[in-house]
C-alpha positions as CSV (number, residue, x, y, z in Angstrom):
1,M,-58.0,-50.3,-38.7
2,K,-60.4,-49.2,-35.9
3,K,-57.6,-49.6,-33.4
4,K,-55.2,-47.4,-35.4
5,V,-57.9,-44.7,-35.7
6,A,-58.6,-44.9,-32.0
7,T,-54.9,-44.7,-31.1
8,M,-54.4,-41.6,-33.3
9,L,-57.5,-40.0,-31.8
10,I,-56.3,-40.7,-28.3
11,G,-53.0,-39.0,-29.1
12,M,-54.9,-36.1,-30.6
13,L,-57.1,-35.6,-27.6
14,T,-54.3,-36.0,-25.1
15,A,-52.6,-33.1,-27.0
16,S,-55.8,-31.2,-26.7
17,V,-55.6,-31.6,-22.9
18,I,-52.2,-30.1,-22.9
19,F,-52.8,-27.3,-25.4
20,T,-56.5,-26.4,-24.8
21,G,-56.8,-27.1,-21.0
22,C,-59.8,-29.5,-21.4
23,S,-60.7,-31.6,-18.4
24,K,-60.3,-35.4,-18.3
25,K,-64.1,-35.9,-18.5
26,E,-64.4,-33.7,-21.5
27,V,-61.5,-35.5,-23.2
28,Q,-63.1,-38.9,-22.6
29,Q,-66.5,-37.8,-23.9
30,T,-64.9,-36.3,-27.0
31,A,-62.8,-39.5,-27.5
32,E,-65.9,-41.6,-27.4
33,E,-67.7,-39.4,-29.9
34,Y,-64.8,-39.4,-32.3
35,I,-64.3,-43.2,-32.0
36,A,-68.0,-44.0,-32.5
37,K,-67.9,-41.9,-35.7
38,A,-64.6,-43.3,-36.9
39,E,-66.0,-46.9,-36.5
40,N,-68.6,-46.2,-39.1
41,G,-66.5,-43.8,-41.2
42,E,-68.8,-40.9,-40.0
43,L,-66.2,-38.2,-39.1
44,S,-67.4,-35.0,-40.7
45,E,-65.4,-32.2,-42.4
46,Q,-65.9,-30.2,-39.2
47,D,-64.4,-33.0,-37.2
48,I,-61.4,-33.2,-39.6
49,D,-61.0,-29.4,-39.3
50,T,-60.9,-29.7,-35.5
51,I,-58.1,-32.3,-35.8
52,R,-56.3,-30.1,-38.3
53,E,-56.4,-27.1,-35.9
54,N,-55.1,-29.1,-33.0
55,L,-52.6,-31.5,-34.6
56,G,-51.8,-30.1,-38.0
57,E,-52.4,-30.9,-41.6
58,E,-50.4,-34.1,-41.7
59,V,-52.3,-35.8,-38.9
60,A,-55.6,-34.5,-40.2
61,S,-54.9,-35.9,-43.7
62,Q,-54.0,-39.3,-42.2
63,V,-57.2,-39.4,-40.1
64,A,-59.3,-38.3,-43.1
65,G,-57.8,-41.1,-45.2
66,I,-58.6,-43.7,-42.5
67,N,-62.1,-42.3,-42.1
68,E,-62.7,-42.7,-45.9
69,K,-61.4,-46.3,-45.8
70,M,-63.7,-47.1,-42.9
71,K,-66.6,-45.5,-44.7
72,A,-65.9,-47.5,-47.9
73,A,-65.5,-50.7,-45.9
74,A,-68.9,-50.2,-44.3
75,E,-70.5,-49.5,-47.6
76,T,-68.9,-52.7,-49.1
77,A,-70.1,-54.8,-46.1
78,S,-73.7,-53.4,-46.6
79,A,-73.6,-54.1,-50.4
80,G,-72.3,-57.7,-49.8
81,S,-75.2,-58.5,-47.4
82,D,-77.9,-57.3,-49.8
83,E,-76.4,-59.4,-52.6
84,M,-76.4,-62.5,-50.5
85,I,-80.1,-62.1,-49.7
86,A,-81.0,-61.5,-53.4
87,K,-79.1,-64.7,-54.5
88,A,-80.9,-66.8,-51.8
89,E,-84.3,-65.5,-52.9
90,S,-83.6,-66.2,-56.6
91,K,-82.4,-69.7,-55.9
92,A,-85.5,-70.4,-53.8
93,A,-87.8,-69.2,-56.7
94,E,-86.0,-71.4,-59.3
95,E,-86.3,-74.5,-57.0
96,S,-90.0,-73.7,-56.5
97,K,-90.6,-73.7,-60.2
98,A,-88.8,-77.0,-60.8
99,T,-90.9,-79.0,-58.5
100,T,-94.4,-80.2,-58.9
101,E,-97.2,-78.4,-57.5
102,S,-97.6,-81.0,-54.8
103,K,-94.1,-80.9,-54.0
104,A,-94.1,-77.1,-54.6
105,A,-96.0,-76.5,-51.3
106,T,-93.7,-78.8,-49.4
107,E,-90.6,-77.5,-51.1
108,S,-91.9,-74.1,-50.9
109,K,-92.4,-74.6,-47.1
110,A,-89.0,-76.2,-46.9
111,S,-87.5,-73.4,-48.9
112,T,-89.2,-70.8,-46.8
113,E,-87.9,-72.6,-43.6
114,S,-84.5,-72.8,-45.2
115,S,-84.7,-69.1,-46.1
116,S,-85.9,-68.2,-42.6
117,S,-83.0,-70.3,-41.1
118,S,-80.5,-68.5,-43.4
119,V,-81.9,-65.1,-42.5
120,A,-81.8,-66.1,-38.8
121,S,-78.3,-67.2,-39.3
122,S,-77.4,-64.0,-41.1
123,E,-79.1,-62.0,-38.4
124,A,-77.3,-64.0,-35.7
125,S,-74.0,-63.4,-37.5
126,T,-74.8,-59.7,-37.8
127,A,-75.7,-59.5,-34.1
128,T,-72.5,-61.3,-33.2
129,T,-70.5,-58.8,-35.3
130,A,-72.3,-55.9,-33.7
131,S,-71.7,-57.2,-30.3
132,S,-68.0,-57.8,-31.0
133,A,-67.8,-54.3,-32.5
134,Q,-69.4,-52.8,-29.4
135,A,-67.0,-54.8,-27.1
136,E,-64.1,-53.7,-29.2
137,S,-65.4,-50.1,-29.1
138,K,-65.7,-50.2,-25.4
139,T,-62.2,-51.7,-25.0
140,V,-60.8,-49.0,-27.3
141,T,-62.7,-46.3,-25.3
142,E,-61.4,-47.6,-22.0
143,S,-57.9,-47.9,-23.4
144,A,-58.2,-44.4,-24.8
145,S,-59.4,-43.1,-21.5
146,A,-56.7,-44.8,-19.5
147,A,-54.0,-43.8,-22.0
148,S,-55.2,-40.2,-21.9
149,S,-55.3,-40.2,-18.1
150,E,-51.8,-41.7,-17.9
151,A,-50.5,-39.3,-20.5
152,A,-52.1,-36.3,-18.7
153,K,-50.6,-37.5,-15.3
154,K,-47.2,-38.0,-16.9
155,A,-47.3,-34.6,-18.6
156,A,-48.3,-33.0,-15.3
157,E,-45.5,-34.7,-13.5
158,E,-43.0,-33.7,-16.1
159,S,-44.3,-30.1,-16.1
160,K,-44.0,-30.1,-12.3
161,A,-40.4,-31.5,-12.4
162,A,-39.4,-29.0,-15.1
163,A,-40.8,-26.1,-13.0
164,E,-39.0,-27.3,-9.9
165,S,-35.8,-27.8,-11.8
166,K,-36.1,-24.3,-13.3
167,A,-36.9,-22.8,-9.9
168,A,-33.9,-24.5,-8.3
169,A,-31.7,-23.3,-11.2
170,E,-33.0,-19.7,-10.9
171,Q,-32.6,-19.8,-7.1
172,A,-29.0,-21.1,-7.4
173,A,-28.2,-18.4,-10.0
174,A,-29.7,-15.7,-7.8
175,K,-27.7,-16.9,-4.8
176,K,-24.5,-16.9,-6.9
177,H,-25.2,-13.5,-8.2
178,A,-25.9,-12.2,-4.7
179,E,-22.7,-13.7,-3.5
180,E,-20.8,-12.1,-6.4
181,L,-22.4,-8.8,-5.7
182,E,-21.5,-9.0,-2.0
183,A,-17.9,-10.0,-2.8
184,A,-17.6,-7.2,-5.2
185,A,-19.0,-4.7,-2.7
186,K,-16.6,-6.0,0.0
187,K,-13.7,-5.7,-2.3
188,E,-14.7,-2.2,-3.4
189,A,-15.1,-1.2,0.3
190,E,-11.7,-2.6,1.2
191,A,-10.1,-0.8,-1.8
192,K,-11.9,2.4,-0.8
193,A,-10.7,2.1,2.8
194,A,-7.2,1.3,1.7
195,A,-7.2,4.3,-0.7
196,E,-8.6,6.6,2.1
197,K,-5.9,5.3,4.5
198,A,-3.2,5.8,1.9
199,A,-4.5,9.3,1.2
200,A,-4.6,10.1,5.0
201,E,-1.1,8.8,5.5
202,Q,0.2,10.7,2.5
203,K,-1.5,13.9,3.7
204,A,-0.1,13.4,7.2
205,A,3.4,12.8,5.7
206,E,3.0,15.9,3.5
207,E,1.9,17.9,6.5
208,A,4.8,16.6,8.6
209,A,7.3,17.3,5.8
210,K,5.8,20.7,5.4
211,K,6.1,21.4,9.1
212,E,9.6,20.1,9.2
213,A,10.5,22.2,6.2
214,E,9.0,25.3,7.8
215,A,10.8,24.6,11.0
216,K,14.0,24.1,9.2
217,A,13.5,27.2,7.1
218,A,12.7,29.1,10.3
219,A,15.8,27.8,12.0
220,E,18.0,28.6,9.0
221,K,16.5,32.0,8.8
222,A,16.9,32.5,12.5
223,N,20.5,31.1,12.6
224,S,21.5,33.3,9.6
225,S,21.0,36.4,11.8
226,Y,22.8,35.2,14.9
227,S,26.3,36.2,13.9
228,G,25.5,39.8,14.6
229,T,23.5,38.7,17.8
230,S,26.5,36.7,19.0
231,E,28.7,39.7,18.8
232,E,26.0,41.8,20.4
233,F,26.2,39.4,23.3
234,M,29.9,39.9,23.6
235,N,29.4,43.7,23.6
236,Y,26.8,43.4,26.3
237,L,29.1,41.1,28.3
238,N,31.9,43.6,28.0
239,Q,29.7,46.3,29.4
240,K,29.1,44.1,32.4
241,R,32.8,43.3,32.7
242,A,33.6,47.0,32.5
243,E,31.2,47.6,35.4
244,Q,33.4,45.1,37.4
245,G,36.6,46.9,36.3
246,L,37.6,44.0,34.0
247,D,39.2,44.2,30.6
248,A,37.0,43.7,27.6
249,L,37.0,40.5,25.7
250,T,38.2,40.4,22.1
251,W,36.1,38.7,19.4
252,D,37.9,35.7,17.8
253,S,36.3,34.5,14.6
254,S,38.0,31.1,14.9
255,L,36.5,30.7,18.4
256,A,33.2,31.9,17.0
257,A,33.2,29.1,14.4
258,V,33.9,26.6,17.2
259,A,31.1,28.1,19.3
260,E,28.7,27.8,16.3
261,E,29.6,24.1,15.9
262,R,29.2,23.5,19.7
263,A,25.8,25.2,19.8
264,K,24.5,22.8,17.2
265,E,26.1,19.8,18.9
266,I,24.5,20.4,22.3
267,S,21.1,20.3,20.7
268,S,21.5,16.5,20.5
269,D,24.1,16.0,23.3
270,Y,23.8,18.5,26.0
271,S,27.2,18.2,27.6
272,H,30.8,19.4,27.5
273,N,31.9,16.2,25.8
274,G,32.7,18.1,22.5
275,M,34.6,21.0,24.1
276,R,37.7,21.8,22.0
277,D,40.1,24.5,20.8
278,C,39.4,26.6,23.9
279,I,40.3,26.9,27.6
280,G,36.7,27.5,28.8
281,E,33.1,26.9,27.7
282,I,29.7,27.7,29.0
283,I,26.4,26.4,27.4
284,Q,22.7,27.0,27.9
285,I,19.2,26.2,26.5
286,A,17.1,29.3,26.2
287,N,13.5,30.1,25.3
288,K,14.3,33.6,24.1
289,D,16.7,35.0,21.6
290,T,17.7,38.2,23.5
291,V,21.2,38.8,24.7
292,T,19.9,40.1,28.0
293,S,18.0,36.9,28.7
294,W,21.1,34.8,27.8
295,Y,23.3,36.9,30.2
296,A,20.7,36.6,33.0
297,N,20.5,32.8,32.6
298,W,24.3,32.4,32.9
299,Y,24.6,35.1,35.6
300,G,22.2,33.2,37.8
301,S,24.7,30.4,38.1
302,E,27.8,31.3,40.0
303,A,30.1,29.1,37.9
304,H,28.8,30.6,34.7
305,R,29.0,34.1,36.1
306,N,32.6,33.5,37.2
307,A,33.4,32.3,33.7
308,M,31.9,35.3,32.0
309,L,33.7,37.7,34.4
310,D,37.0,35.8,34.5
311,D,39.8,38.4,34.0
312,D,42.2,35.7,32.7
313,Y,40.0,35.2,29.6
314,K,41.1,37.5,26.8
315,T,39.3,36.3,23.7
316,T,35.9,34.8,23.1
317,G,33.4,33.5,20.5
318,V,29.6,33.0,20.7
319,G,27.4,30.6,18.7
320,V,23.7,30.1,18.6
321,Y,21.6,27.3,17.1
322,F,17.7,27.4,16.9
323,D,15.9,24.0,16.3
324,G,12.5,25.6,15.7
325,E,11.6,25.6,19.4
326,R,14.5,26.5,21.6
327,Y,17.8,28.3,21.4
328,Y,21.1,26.5,22.1
329,V,23.9,29.0,23.1
330,A,27.6,28.3,23.5
331,E,30.4,30.7,24.5
332,V,34.0,29.6,24.4
333,F,37.0,31.5,25.9
334,S,40.7,31.4,25.4
335,M,43.7,32.8,27.2
336,P,46.4,32.3,24.5
337,P,46.6,35.1,22.0
338,T,44.5,34.8,18.9
339,G,46.0,32.3,16.5
340,R,48.1,30.4,19.1
341,D,47.0,26.9,20.0
342,A,47.0,25.8,23.6
343,T,50.1,24.1,24.8
344,P,50.1,20.4,25.6
345,E,50.4,21.3,29.2
346,E,47.4,23.6,29.0
347,N,45.3,21.0,27.2
348,A,46.3,18.4,29.8
349,A,45.2,20.8,32.6
350,I,41.8,21.3,30.9
351,D,41.3,17.6,30.4
352,E,42.2,16.9,34.1
353,A,39.9,19.5,35.3
354,M,37.0,18.2,33.1
355,K,37.6,14.5,33.9
356,D,35.8,14.3,37.2
357,A,33.4,17.2,36.6
358,V,29.6,16.8,36.0
359,E,27.0,19.1,34.7
360,V,24.6,20.4,37.4
361,P,21.5,22.5,36.5
362,G,21.4,25.8,38.3
363,S,18.8,28.6,38.3
364,D,18.7,29.1,34.5
365,G,21.8,27.4,33.4
366,H,24.3,24.7,34.2
367,V,27.5,24.6,36.1
368,L,30.4,22.2,36.4
369,A,30.9,20.5,39.8
370,P,33.1,17.7,41.1
371,K,31.4,14.4,40.6
372,E,32.3,13.3,44.2
373,M,30.5,16.3,45.7
374,V,27.4,15.7,43.6
375,E,27.3,12.0,44.6
376,E,27.6,12.9,48.2
377,G,24.8,15.5,47.9
378,R,27.1,18.4,48.8
379,I,26.1,20.2,45.6
380,E,22.4,21.1,45.3
381,T,20.4,22.5,42.4
382,V,18.5,25.5,43.6
383,N,16.9,28.6,42.3
384,M,19.1,31.4,43.6
385,D,16.3,33.9,43.5
386,E,14.4,31.9,46.1
387,L,17.3,31.8,48.6
388,S,17.9,34.2,51.5
389,D,21.0,36.2,51.5
390,E,22.5,33.9,54.1
391,D,21.7,30.8,52.1
392,K,23.1,32.4,49.0
393,E,26.4,33.0,50.7
394,K,26.5,29.4,51.8
395,H,25.6,28.2,48.4
396,E,28.2,30.3,46.7
397,A,30.8,29.1,49.2
398,S,30.1,25.5,48.3
399,R,30.4,26.3,44.6
400,E,33.7,28.1,45.1
401,E,35.0,25.0,46.9
402,A,33.9,22.9,44.0
403,L,35.7,25.3,41.5
404,R,38.9,25.2,43.6
405,Q,38.9,21.4,43.5
406,L,38.6,21.6,39.8
407,G,41.5,24.0,39.7
408,L,39.4,26.7,38.0
409,I,40.0,29.3,40.7
410,D,42.7,29.8,43.3
C-alpha cells in the first residue's frame, strides 16, 4: 500500500517539476514530506488540494482514498496492540488469585517476569516493525528521488529533441519558401524582360512599317506627279535641240509607258539589260527632281549628250521612279514612226551593238563603251569639269571612237 502511494506521489511531483518549474532538490524534499505523511495516513486536506490542483480530481480522489486506508490501518494496529496488553494483564491477575499466598509471590514474580518478557518482546517487535518501515521509507524515498531525476532528465531530453526537430523543420520550411520566392522572382523577371523585348521589337517593327509606309506614300505621291515633269523634260530637251538646229522630238505615250517601267526596273538592276521597244535608251540616278539637273547630268557625258541631240531620233518617252531617297530616270528613243515596231533587222542591229557594250560612269551619268576598250583601260571615268580643254578634246575623241565601234555613229 505504501509503495503504491509513494509511486503515485512520485508521478505527481515529477509532473510538478514539468508544470511548476520546481528544482530537483525541492521535488525530493516535497516527496519525502508527502511519503512520511502518507505512511501514517497523515495527508491533510491542504495536501490533497495541492494534489488536486496539480494532477486533477481523479488522482486526488485516489490519493485521498489511499490516505484514509493507511490512516484506518494505523488506527487498527494501535487498537490491536492495546487489546493484547489488556488481555495479558487480566490473565496475570487471574493466575495470581488462583495460587496460594506463598506461591502468589513466586507466581506473581514469575508472572511479572513473564509480563516483562512479553512486553520486551512486544517492544522488540514494534522496534523491528519501525526499523523496517524506516528502511522501506528510505528505499521508497531514494526510489522516488531516482525516478523523479530520471523522469526529469528524460523530459528535458525529449523537450530538447522536440525543440531541435521543430527548429530543423522551420529552417527547412523557411529555406524552401525562400527558394520558391527566388524562383518566382526570377520567373517574373524573365517574363518582364521577354515582355519588354517583345514590346521593343513590336515598336521597332511598327516604326519600320510606318517609315516604309511613309516612304512608299511619298514615292507614290512623287511618282504620281512625274508624268507632267517627264513631258517638261522633253520640252526642255527640245529647247536645247532647237539651239543646235535640230528637229524637236515628239512625245510617244507608248514609249513613255516603257520608260516608266524601265525607271522602276533600274532601281534594282541598274543596267540596260531590260531595254526594249526602242532604238536607244539613256538612264541615270539623280538626287534632285528638276528637269534642268537631269539634263545637266546627261549632258556631262558625251554619249548621253549625243543621244539626247541625235537628229535621227524622232520620238521619245521619259519615265521617273522615286524610291524615297533617289530618283531613277529613263528616256527611250525611237526612229520608226509612232505605232510601228522596229524591224527584225533593226532589233538585230541594236542587240549586236549592245552585246559587247558595258556601262561606264561618267561625270554625272553613265555611258556605253566597248567592253574591250574598258578592259584595256582605254576608257576612263573622269569628271569632265575637272579636265582642261585639251584633255576634254582627247577624252571626247576616245568616246567617239567607242561609239563608232558600237555602230552608234558614223
